[in-house]
C-alpha positions in Angstrom: 22.4 -3.6 3.0 19.6 -6.3 2.8 18.3 -5.5 6.3 18.4 -1.7 5.6 16.3 -2.2 2.5 14.0 -4.6 4.4 13.8 -2.0 7.4 12.8 0.8 4.8 9.8 -1.3 3.4 8.9 -2.4 7.0 8.7 1.3 8.0 6.7 2.0 4.8 4.2 -0.7 5.5 3.9 0.2 9.1 3.6 4.0 8.9 2.3 4.9 5.6 -1.1 4.3 4.0 0.3 4.2 0.4 0.4 0.5 -0.6 3.9 -0.9 0.0 5.4 -2.4 -3.2 7.5 -4.8 -1.3 6.1 -6.4 1.7 8.9 -8.0 3.8 9.3 -8.5 7.6 12.5 -9.3 9.5 12.6 -9.1 13.4 16.3 -8.2 13.0 15.6 -5.2 11.0 13.4 -3.4 13.5 16.2 -1.0 14.3 16.3 0.1 10.6 12.5 0.4 10.7 12.7 3.1 13.3 15.9 4.7 11.9 14.3 5.1 8.4 11.0 6.6 9.8 12.2 10.1 9.0 12.9 9.0 5.4 9.3 7.9 5.2 8.4 11.3 6.7 10.3 13.0 3.9 8.5 10.9 1.3 5.2 11.9 2.8 6.3 15.5 3.0 7.2 15.5 -0.7 3.8 14.4 -1.6 2.2 17.0 0.7 4.5 19.7 -0.9 3.5 18.4 -4.3 -0.1 18.7 -3.4 0.3 22.3 -2.3 2.2 23.1 -5.5 -0.5 21.6 -7.7 -3.3 23.3 -5.8 -1.6 26.6 -6.4 -1.3 25.9 -10.1 -5.0 25.0 -10.1 -5.8 28.3 -8.5 -8.3 26.8 -6.1 -10.0 29.2 -3.7 -7.9 29.6 -0.5 -10.3 27.9 1.9 -10.7 24.9 -0.3 -7.0 24.5 -0.8 -6.4 25.0 3.0 -8.9 22.2 3.7 -7.3 19.8 1.3 -3.8 20.5 2.7 -5.1 20.0 6.2 -6.3 16.5 5.7 -3.7 15.2 3.2 -1.0 14.4 5.8 -3.5 12.3 7.8 -4.7 10.5 4.7 -1.2 9.6 3.7 -0.5 7.9 7.1 -3.9 6.3 7.3 -4.6 8.4 10.4 -2.2 6.2 12.5 -0.6 9.0 14.3 -3.8 10.9 14.6 -5.1 7.9 16.5 -2.3 8.1 19.0 -2.9 11.9 19.4 -6.5 11.2 20.2 -5.7 8.3 22.6 -3.2 10.4 24.5 -5.5 13.4 24.7 -8.2 11.3 26.0 -6.0 9.9 28.7 -4.1 12.9 29.7 -7.1 15.3 29.8 -9.1 12.9 32.1 -6.7 14.1 34.9 -7.1 10.7 36.7 -4.4 8.8 38.3 -1.6 7.3 36.2 -3.0 3.7 36.2 -6.4 5.0 35.1 -4.8 7.1 32.4 -3.1 4.1 31.0 -6.2 2.2 31.1 -8.0 5.0 29.0 -5.1 5.1 26.7 -5.6 1.4 25.8 -9.5 1.7 25.7 -10.8 1.3 22.1 -13.7 3.6 22.8 -13.4 7.3 21.8 -13.9 9.7 24.6 -15.1 13.2 24.7 -11.7 14.7 25.3 -10.3 12.9 22.2 -13.1 14.5 20.1 -12.5 17.9 21.5 -8.7 17.7 21.0 -9.3 16.5 17.4 -11.6 19.4 16.7 -9.0 21.9 18.2 -6.1 20.4 16.1 -8.0 20.5 12.8 -9.2 24.1 13.5 -5.7 25.3 14.2 -4.1 23.5 11.2 -6.8 24.7 8.9 -6.5 28.3 10.1 -2.8 28.2 9.7 -3.0 26.9 6.2 -5.5 29.6 5.1 -2.6 32.1 5.7 -0.3 30.4 3.3 1.0 33.2 1.0 1.2 32.8 -2.8 5.0 33.2 -2.8 5.6 30.7 0.0 8.2 28.0 -0.9 5.9 25.0 -0.5 8.7 22.5 -1.0 9.9 23.4 2.4 6.9 21.4 3.8 8.8 18.3 2.9 10.9 18.7 6.0 8.0 19.1 8.6 7.0 15.4 8.6 10.6 14.3 8.4 11.5 16.6 11.4 8.7 15.3 13.5 9.7 11.7 12.8 13.4 12.3 13.6 12.4 13.2 17.1 9.9 10.4 17.4 12.4 7.7 16.2 15.1 8.9 18.5 12.9 9.1 21.5 11.6 5.5 20.9 15.2 4.3 20.6 16.4 6.0 23.8 13.6 6.5 26.2 12.2 4.0 28.7 9.2 2.2 27.3 5.9 2.2 29.0 5.1 -1.2 30.6 3.4 -3.4 28.1 4.6 -1.4 25.1 5.7 -3.3 22.0 8.8 -1.2 22.1 10.0 -3.1 25.3 11.1 -5.9 23.0 12.5 -3.7 20.2 14.6 -1.3 22.4 17.2 -3.8 23.6 18.2 -4.8 20.0 19.0 -1.1 19.2 22.6 -0.3 19.5 24.3 2.9 19.9 25.0 3.1 16.2 21.3 3.4 15.4 21.1 6.1 17.9 24.0 8.0 16.5 22.6 7.8 12.9 19.3 9.0 14.2 21.1 12.0 15.7 22.7 12.7 12.4 19.4 12.6 10.5 17.9 15.0 13.1 20.8 17.4 12.6 20.4 17.3 8.8 16.6 17.7 9.0 17.0 20.8 11.1 19.9 22.5 9.1 19.1 21.6 5.5 15.8 23.5 5.2 17.4 26.7 6.7 20.2 26.3 4.0 17.7 25.8 1.2 14.8 28.2 2.3 16.3 30.6 4.8 14.1 31.8 7.7 11.1 29.7 6.7 13.3 26.7 7.0 13.2 27.2 10.7 9.8 25.4 10.7 11.7 22.1 10.8 13.4 23.1 14.1 10.1 24.3 15.5 8.5 21.1 14.6 11.3 19.2 16.5 11.1 21.4 19.5 7.3 20.9 19.9 7.5 17.2 19.1 10.2 16.9 21.9 8.1 18.9 24.4 5.1 16.8 23.6 7.0 13.7 24.2 8.4 15.1 27.5 4.9 16.1 28.7 3.0 12.9 27.6 5.8 10.7 29.2 5.5 12.6 32.4 1.6 12.1 32.4 1.7 8.4 31.3 4.9 7.1 32.8 6.9 5.9 29.7 7.2 5.9 25.9 5.0 4.1 23.5 3.6 4.3 20.0 0.7 6.5 21.1 3.0 9.1 22.5 5.0 8.9 19.4 1.9 9.7 17.2 0.9 12.5 19.8 4.3 14.2 19.4 4.3 13.8 15.5 0.9 15.3 15.2 1.5 18.3 17.4 5.0 18.9 16.1 3.6 19.0 12.5 0.8 21.5 13.4 3.5 23.7 15.0 5.7 23.4 12.1 3.0 24.5 9.8 2.3 27.4 11.9 5.9 28.4 11.9 6.2 28.0 8.2 3.2 30.4 7.5 4.2 32.9 10.1 7.9 33.1 9.1 
């Protein structure tokens, strides 16, 4: 139980910009850190949904509310996943050989493709959120960040790490029990929103599907799994989940 709690706060401190109330680190709890990433996603999703609810109560103009809802998820994570999305976009869109793509991925400089991909992402997310109806059950948004992180955590646990990735040292310590628990969390995150919100709840399943496709594509382009690919998949999955939530 102690390592489970430590893993939760490790995940909070690593993947959330909200100040962590209890700073702990235990190398043996890294499995729990990954396993509890969807729980951190649900926490961030709850804050996102609360913001949507409060903005609706405040009767802000639609475009203003959409702009705030677009940036809130990135602010809550300290842009960590957005950074991975930009790095992967820069590397993949360069269309160079795989070694050069990996070099670009690790380059601290921001390339043109990263800026273009960021502009497209923000434009899409903003345009989707302008279509949010007044009667939409905004609490369903809680499940979108949780769903994307279920896929990310499971992929990090199961897929071959990219050479040089920090996950090379983490993965051998992750037993089948962690993977089974991650699968259970994924199933719950897919089914529960449908039970609670009906058709709109399918946004979580859409998030998972797009996150999974993003991982498969990026791994094929870069030759392994790493944190940047995880952020790439989370970012694209959440954008697709918002689109599905609005359209459904």
